[in-house]
C-alpha positions in Angstrom: 95.1 127.4 125.2 96.6 125.2 127.9 95.5 121.5 128.0 96.4 118.4 130.0 97.6 115.6 127.7 97.4 112.0 128.9 99.3 109.2 127.1 98.5 105.5 127.2 100.3 102.2 126.2 103.1 102.4 123.7 102.4 106.1 123.1 103.3 106.7 126.8 106.3 104.4 126.6 107.7 106.2 123.5 107.1 109.8 124.8 108.5 108.8 128.2 105.8 110.3 130.4 102.2 109.5 131.5 100.9 113.0 131.3 101.8 116.7 130.9 100.3 120.1 130.6 101.1 122.1 127.5 100.3 125.6 126.2 99.4 125.2 122.6 100.0 127.9 119.9 97.0 129.5 118.3 97.7 127.5 115.1 96.7 124.3 116.9 93.0 124.1 116.2 92.1 120.5 115.6 93.3 117.1 116.8 95.3 116.7 113.6 97.0 120.0 114.3 97.8 118.9 117.8 99.4 115.6 116.6 101.5 117.5 114.0 102.6 120.0 116.7 103.6 117.3 119.2 105.8 115.6 116.6 107.9 118.7 116.6 108.6 118.6 120.3 111.4 116.0 120.0 112.4 112.7 118.7 110.5 110.7 121.3 107.2 112.5 120.3 108.0 112.0 116.6 108.6 108.3 117.1 105.5 107.8 119.2 103.3 109.6 116.6 105.0 108.6 113.4 101.7 106.8 112.4 99.4 109.6 113.6 96.5 108.2 111.5 96.2 105.2 113.9 96.4 107.2 117.1 93.0 107.3 118.9 92.1 110.5 120.7 89.6 111.4 123.4 88.8 115.0 124.4 87.3 115.4 127.9 86.9 111.6 127.9 84.9 111.4 124.7 86.4 109.7 121.6 86.8 112.1 118.7 88.0 112.1 115.1 91.2 113.8 114.0 89.3 116.7 112.4 87.6 117.6 115.7 88.3 121.1 117.0 90.1 121.4 120.4 88.0 124.5 121.4 86.8 123.3 124.8 89.4 120.7 125.5 90.6 120.5 129.1 92.0 117.0 128.8 93.2 115.2 125.7 94.1 111.5 125.8 96.2 109.8 123.1 96.4 106.1 122.8 97.1 103.4 120.2 94.3 101.4 118.5 92.6 98.8 120.7 92.9 95.2 119.8 90.5 92.4 120.6 91.4 89.4 122.7 
């Protein structure tokens, strides 16, 4: 599966890019699998996703949980938790 990944806020700053297109291995089935896979792509990814449980995710512009399957994902956005102001 090939998906477009979009990164926001400090996730983008740590990874060093705003977006990219990746081909994912068949073993990446859920959002949680994706986050684990990304941490293996290099130190910058590992640093950005070291607290994966707080990373918020949207698939095709809809917020999802980490156990959500990626089956029909075209775009996946990763961003840190939102804070009020």
